[in-house]
C-alpha positions as CSV (number, residue, x, y, z in Angstrom):
1,M,-41.8,-54.7,-23.0
2,K,-38.9,-54.7,-20.6
3,K,-36.7,-52.8,-23.0
4,R,-39.4,-50.2,-23.6
5,S,-40.1,-49.7,-19.9
6,L,-36.4,-49.2,-19.2
7,F,-36.2,-46.7,-22.0
8,V,-39.2,-44.7,-20.5
9,V,-37.6,-44.7,-17.1
10,M,-34.3,-43.4,-18.4
11,L,-36.1,-40.7,-20.5
12,L,-38.0,-39.5,-17.4
13,I,-34.8,-39.3,-15.4
14,G,-33.1,-37.3,-18.2
15,V,-36.0,-34.8,-18.4
16,M,-35.7,-34.3,-14.6
17,L,-32.0,-33.6,-14.8
18,V,-31.7,-31.4,-17.8
19,P,-32.9,-28.1,-16.3
20,M,-31.0,-28.7,-13.1
21,S,-27.6,-27.0,-12.5
22,A,-24.6,-29.0,-11.4
23,E,-25.0,-27.5,-8.0
24,G,-28.6,-28.7,-7.8
25,F,-27.6,-32.1,-9.0
26,F,-24.9,-32.6,-6.5
27,G,-27.1,-31.1,-3.9
28,W,-29.3,-34.2,-4.2
29,F,-26.4,-36.2,-2.8
30,G,-25.6,-33.9,0.1
31,G,-23.2,-31.6,-1.7
32,G,-24.0,-28.2,-3.0
33,D,-22.2,-24.9,-2.4
34,E,-23.2,-24.5,1.3
35,D,-19.6,-25.0,2.4
36,D,-17.9,-23.2,-0.5
37,I,-15.7,-20.3,0.4
38,P,-15.0,-17.2,-1.8
39,D,-11.9,-16.9,-3.9
40,L,-10.3,-13.5,-3.4
41,N,-7.5,-12.1,-5.6
42,V,-5.1,-10.0,-3.5
43,S,-2.5,-7.7,-5.1
44,Y,0.6,-6.4,-3.5
45,I,4.0,-5.0,-4.5
46,F,7.5,-6.3,-3.7
47,T,8.3,-3.5,-1.3
48,N,8.8,-3.2,2.5
49,H,5.8,-0.9,2.5
50,Q,3.7,-4.1,2.4
51,T,5.7,-6.3,4.7
52,P,2.8,-7.3,6.9
53,L,1.3,-9.4,4.0
54,M,4.6,-11.0,3.4
55,V,5.1,-11.8,7.0
56,A,1.6,-13.2,7.3
57,T,2.4,-15.7,4.5
58,A,5.8,-16.6,5.9
59,K,4.6,-17.1,9.4
60,G,1.5,-19.1,8.3
61,E,0.2,-21.3,11.1
62,D,2.6,-19.6,13.6
63,F,-0.2,-17.0,13.9
64,K,-2.8,-19.7,14.8
65,S,-2.7,-18.6,18.5
66,E,-3.9,-15.2,17.4
67,G,-7.1,-16.8,16.0
68,V,-6.4,-15.8,12.4
69,Y,-3.7,-17.2,10.0
70,L,-2.9,-18.3,6.5
71,Q,-2.8,-22.0,5.5
72,E,-0.4,-22.4,2.6
73,V,-1.5,-24.1,-0.5
74,S,1.2,-22.9,-2.9
75,E,4.1,-20.9,-1.5
76,R,3.7,-17.1,-2.1
77,E,0.7,-17.8,-4.4
78,E,-2.3,-19.5,-2.9
79,Y,-3.5,-19.6,0.8
80,I,-6.6,-20.4,2.8
81,L,-7.6,-17.6,5.2
82,M,-8.4,-19.3,8.5
83,D,-10.4,-18.1,11.5
84,D,-9.5,-20.6,14.2
85,D,-10.4,-23.9,12.5
86,E,-12.8,-22.4,10.0
87,E,-11.9,-21.8,6.3
88,I,-12.9,-18.3,5.4
89,A,-11.6,-17.6,1.9
90,N,-9.1,-18.8,-0.7
91,L,-6.5,-16.1,-1.4
92,N,-4.7,-15.8,-4.7
93,L,-1.7,-13.5,-4.4
94,I,-0.9,-11.3,-7.4
95,V,2.3,-9.4,-7.6
96,S,1.8,-5.9,-9.1
97,Q,4.5,-3.5,-10.4
98,S,2.9,-0.4,-9.0
99,G,-0.1,1.1,-7.2
100,S,-1.5,2.3,-10.4
101,E,-1.4,-1.2,-11.9
102,T,-3.1,-2.5,-8.8
103,M,-5.9,0.0,-9.2
104,T,-6.3,-0.7,-12.9
105,M,-6.7,-4.4,-12.1
106,M,-9.3,-3.6,-9.4
107,S,-11.2,-1.4,-11.9
108,Q,-11.2,-4.4,-14.3
109,G,-12.5,-6.8,-11.7
110,H,-9.3,-8.8,-11.6
111,V,-8.3,-7.9,-8.0
112,D,-10.6,-7.8,-5.0
113,V,-8.2,-6.5,-2.3
114,G,-5.2,-4.3,-3.2
115,F,-2.2,-2.9,-1.4
116,A,-1.1,0.4,-2.9
117,S,-0.3,4.0,-2.2
118,S,-3.1,6.2,-0.9
119,A,-2.6,8.6,-3.8
120,A,-3.2,5.7,-6.3
121,A,-6.4,4.7,-4.5
122,I,-7.8,8.2,-4.3
123,S,-7.1,8.7,-8.0
124,A,-8.8,5.5,-8.9
125,I,-11.9,6.5,-6.9
126,D,-11.9,9.8,-8.7
127,Q,-11.9,7.9,-12.0
128,G,-15.0,5.9,-11.0
129,T,-13.4,2.7,-9.6
130,D,-15.8,1.3,-7.0
131,L,-13.4,0.8,-4.0
132,K,-12.8,2.0,-0.5
133,I,-9.7,2.4,1.6
134,L,-10.0,0.0,4.6
135,C,-7.0,0.9,6.6
136,P,-3.3,2.0,6.4
137,V,-0.6,-0.6,6.1
138,H,2.3,1.5,7.3
139,T,3.4,5.1,8.0
140,E,6.6,7.1,7.8
141,G,9.8,5.6,6.4
142,I,10.7,8.8,4.4
143,G,14.2,10.0,4.3
144,L,16.1,13.1,3.1
145,V,19.3,11.9,1.4
146,M,22.5,13.9,0.5
147,D,26.0,13.0,-0.6
148,K,27.8,10.7,1.8
149,D,30.4,13.5,2.5
150,S,27.7,16.0,3.3
151,A,28.1,17.9,6.6
152,V,24.3,18.2,7.0
153,N,22.8,16.2,9.9
154,D,19.4,17.6,10.5
155,W,16.7,20.0,9.2
156,E,18.3,23.0,10.8
157,E,21.6,22.4,9.0
158,F,19.8,21.7,5.8
159,S,17.9,25.0,6.1
160,K,21.2,26.8,6.7
161,L,22.7,25.2,3.6
162,I,19.7,26.5,1.6
163,E,20.0,29.9,3.1
164,N,23.7,30.2,2.4
165,S,23.6,28.8,-1.1
166,D,24.3,31.2,-4.0
167,E,21.9,29.3,-6.3
168,P,18.8,27.2,-5.7
169,V,19.5,23.9,-4.0
170,K,18.2,21.0,-6.3
171,V,16.1,18.4,-4.5
172,G,14.8,15.4,-6.3
173,Y,11.7,13.2,-5.8
174,H,10.2,10.2,-7.7
175,S,6.6,11.2,-8.2
176,P,4.6,14.5,-7.9
177,T,1.9,12.8,-6.0
178,S,4.1,10.8,-3.7
179,A,4.2,11.2,0.1
180,P,7.9,12.3,0.2
181,I,7.5,15.4,-2.0
182,I,4.2,16.3,-0.5
183,L,5.8,16.2,3.0
184,L,8.8,18.2,1.8
185,K,6.6,20.9,0.3
186,E,4.8,21.3,3.5
187,A,8.0,21.5,5.5
188,L,9.5,24.1,3.1
189,G,6.3,26.1,3.3
190,E,6.3,25.9,7.1
191,A,9.9,27.2,7.1
192,G,9.2,30.0,4.7
193,I,11.6,28.6,2.1
194,S,10.6,29.3,-1.5
195,Y,10.6,26.6,-4.1
196,S,9.7,25.9,-7.7
197,G,9.8,23.0,-10.2
198,D,10.9,25.5,-12.9
199,Y,14.6,25.2,-13.7
200,Q,14.5,28.7,-15.1
201,D,13.3,30.3,-11.9
202,R,16.5,31.5,-10.2
203,D,14.7,33.6,-7.6
204,V,13.6,30.6,-5.5
205,E,15.8,28.9,-2.8
206,V,15.0,25.3,-3.8
207,T,14.4,23.8,-7.2
208,L,12.3,20.6,-7.1
209,V,13.4,18.0,-9.7
210,D,11.0,15.3,-10.8
211,L,13.2,12.2,-11.3
212,R,10.1,10.1,-12.4
213,S,11.0,6.9,-10.7
214,T,12.5,5.5,-7.5
215,S,15.1,3.8,-9.7
216,N,16.5,7.2,-10.6
217,L,17.1,8.4,-7.1
218,L,20.5,7.0,-6.4
219,P,21.9,7.7,-9.9
220,A,20.7,11.3,-9.8
221,L,22.8,11.9,-6.7
222,T,26.0,10.2,-7.9
223,G,25.6,12.0,-11.3
224,G,25.2,15.4,-9.7
225,Q,21.7,16.0,-11.2
226,V,20.5,16.9,-7.7
227,D,22.0,18.0,-4.4
228,A,19.6,15.9,-2.4
229,W,16.5,13.9,-2.7
230,V,13.5,12.7,-0.7
231,G,12.4,9.1,-1.0
232,P,10.5,6.3,0.6
233,S,12.1,3.3,2.3
234,P,14.1,1.2,1.3
235,F,15.8,3.7,-1.0
236,P,17.4,6.0,1.6
237,E,18.7,2.9,3.4
238,L,20.0,1.5,0.1
239,A,21.8,4.8,-0.6
240,E,23.8,4.3,2.7
241,V,24.4,0.6,2.2
242,E,25.8,1.1,-1.3
243,G,27.9,4.1,-0.2
244,V,26.1,6.5,-2.5
245,G,24.6,8.8,0.1
246,E,23.6,9.5,3.7
247,I,20.3,9.9,5.4
248,V,20.5,13.3,6.9
249,L,17.0,13.4,8.2
250,D,14.1,11.0,9.0
251,M,11.3,13.2,7.8
252,K,8.9,12.3,10.6
253,N,11.2,14.5,12.7
254,L,10.6,17.6,10.7
255,P,9.4,20.6,12.7
256,P,7.1,21.2,14.3
257,E,7.9,18.1,16.4
258,G,5.2,15.4,16.2
259,E,3.3,17.1,13.3
260,W,4.4,14.5,10.8
261,Y,4.1,11.3,12.7
262,D,1.8,8.8,11.1
263,F,2.3,10.3,7.7
264,P,0.4,8.2,5.2
265,C,1.8,6.1,2.4
266,C,0.4,2.6,1.6
267,I,-3.1,1.4,2.3
268,M,-5.3,-1.7,1.9
269,A,-8.3,-1.2,-0.3
270,A,-11.2,-3.5,-1.4
271,T,-13.7,-3.2,-4.2
272,G,-17.3,-2.4,-3.4
273,Q,-18.4,-5.8,-4.6
274,T,-16.0,-7.5,-2.2
275,I,-17.2,-5.3,0.7
276,D,-20.9,-6.1,-0.1
277,Q,-20.5,-9.8,-0.8
278,H,-17.6,-11.0,1.3
279,S,-17.7,-8.9,4.4
280,E,-16.8,-11.9,6.7
281,A,-13.6,-12.5,4.7
282,L,-12.7,-8.9,4.9
283,E,-13.3,-8.8,8.7
284,V,-10.9,-11.8,9.2
285,F,-8.3,-10.5,6.7
286,T,-8.1,-7.0,8.3
287,K,-7.7,-8.7,11.7
288,L,-4.8,-10.7,10.2
289,M,-3.2,-7.6,8.8
290,K,-3.5,-6.0,12.3
291,V,-1.9,-9.0,13.9
292,S,0.9,-9.1,11.4
293,A,1.6,-5.4,11.5
294,E,2.0,-5.6,15.3
295,Y,4.2,-8.6,14.9
296,C,6.4,-6.7,12.4
297,N,6.9,-3.9,14.9
298,Q,7.7,-6.2,17.7
299,N,10.1,-8.4,15.6
300,M,11.7,-5.9,13.3
301,E,14.8,-8.0,12.5
302,E,12.8,-11.0,11.5
303,A,10.3,-8.9,9.5
304,A,13.3,-7.3,7.7
305,N,14.7,-10.7,6.9
306,I,11.4,-11.9,5.5
307,T,11.2,-8.7,3.4
308,A,14.7,-9.1,2.1
309,D,13.9,-12.7,1.1
310,Y,10.8,-11.7,-0.7
311,T,12.0,-8.5,-2.4
312,G,15.7,-9.1,-3.0
313,V,16.7,-6.0,-1.1
314,S,19.8,-6.4,1.1
315,E,19.0,-7.5,4.7
316,T,21.1,-4.6,6.0
317,A,19.0,-2.1,4.2
318,A,15.8,-3.8,5.2
319,R,16.9,-3.7,8.9
320,M,17.6,0.0,8.7
321,S,14.1,0.9,7.8
322,S,12.2,3.4,10.0
323,I,8.8,2.4,8.7
324,R,6.1,1.9,11.3
325,Y,3.6,-0.8,10.4
326,T,0.0,-0.1,11.5
327,T,-3.5,-0.6,10.5
328,D,-4.9,2.1,12.8
329,P,-6.4,5.0,10.9
330,S,-5.5,7.5,13.6
331,D,-6.7,11.1,13.7
332,S,-3.3,12.3,12.6
333,W,-3.2,9.7,9.8
334,V,-6.6,10.8,8.5
335,S,-5.6,14.5,8.8
336,N,-2.3,14.1,7.0
337,L,-4.0,12.1,4.2
338,G,-5.8,15.3,3.6
339,L,-2.5,16.8,2.5
340,I,-2.1,14.1,-0.1
341,Y,-5.7,14.6,-1.2
342,N,-5.3,18.4,-1.5
343,T,-2.1,17.9,-3.5
344,L,-4.0,15.7,-6.0
345,Q,-6.6,18.4,-6.3
346,D,-4.0,21.2,-6.8
347,S,-2.1,19.1,-9.3
348,K,-5.4,18.6,-11.3
349,V,-5.0,14.9,-10.9
350,L,-8.6,14.7,-9.7
351,E,-10.8,15.7,-12.6
352,E,-13.8,13.5,-12.4
353,K,-15.8,12.2,-9.5
354,L,-13.8,14.1,-6.8
355,V,-13.0,17.3,-8.8
356,N,-13.2,20.5,-6.7
357,K,-14.6,18.6,-3.7
358,D,-13.3,19.4,-0.2
359,Y,-11.5,16.6,1.6
360,N,-14.0,16.6,4.5
361,E,-16.8,16.3,2.0
362,V,-15.6,13.1,0.4
363,K,-14.3,11.0,3.4
364,D,-17.3,8.7,3.2
365,E,-16.5,8.1,-0.5
366,L,-12.8,7.3,0.3
367,F,-12.9,5.3,3.5
368,D,-14.6,2.3,5.1
369,F,-13.0,1.7,8.5
370,S,-15.8,-0.5,9.7
371,F,-13.7,-3.7,9.3
372,I,-10.6,-2.5,11.1
373,H,-12.6,-0.9,13.9
374,L,-14.0,-4.3,14.8
375,W,-10.5,-5.1,16.2
């Protein structure tokens, strides 16, 4: 009878436990997922455009006095996002090769928070990816580069060179939807300088040459394929460090003065699911990016050294950068992002969700500044 009674008791316990999840089972013993924190996959690119994230990982608990910091689990791979002494989220860092790749991973649900170009984010939203731009990461850092023996030193001299040339001046760029070429086209238009991407058009003053990659910028100049190019940091600085070319103009100083400050480039975006389900983590993370961006601006040499260590770019080139790190979506930033949006429209890149929609009409579909505006 004793054996039979023991069997019945064990059977009853088994029946009670079978429909119960592991969480429920461990909950009986005071466990459960009450204290669990979310796992967020964060994608970034090895570029000084995204230095604030690199600096935040490198500084780690040095930012503790700011109230937000990263606690390292595995160097450059896994971190715990901290708000004072409270664990907020586990961050898994993923290195991406491009903004387009980042957006693809976000569309597939593999990335929750992504650092990428604003153009890549807008294109992804057009294609149906559920995400929002939360804030900028940096602005500016765009240079006009010519041969190292060039006598050109500013926009006025560059304009005179174009005016006095017997044939179109060839200016290269790395992508038709990139900030450098968009800014150049605006400047040429403002100056009344005609341009075209057609090699056969000899009636224009400037021929724009699509070099298709930043890796082709320096070789195009040394090989004589172009007379000049516009490109994002760190490539103008690399051209000078390697003795290939000279930065003749920081393009934020294009006329009219002040018009091109805060010109957009890289942004931080999050998926709709992350925004809905992990708003607290995004609040703390955006604060951390704000803290880190300000630290980068105030400690430019240290930030450059950290960037060089991460990316492999020379420290000299990293220190020369004219990038301004910021998470502030200022009025000028939002306005200038409209130029990028309109270029995507004119280039027929936007063909789905955003096709033929005015920039002012779609701002709510593109942006969610609620997290950064908390700080």
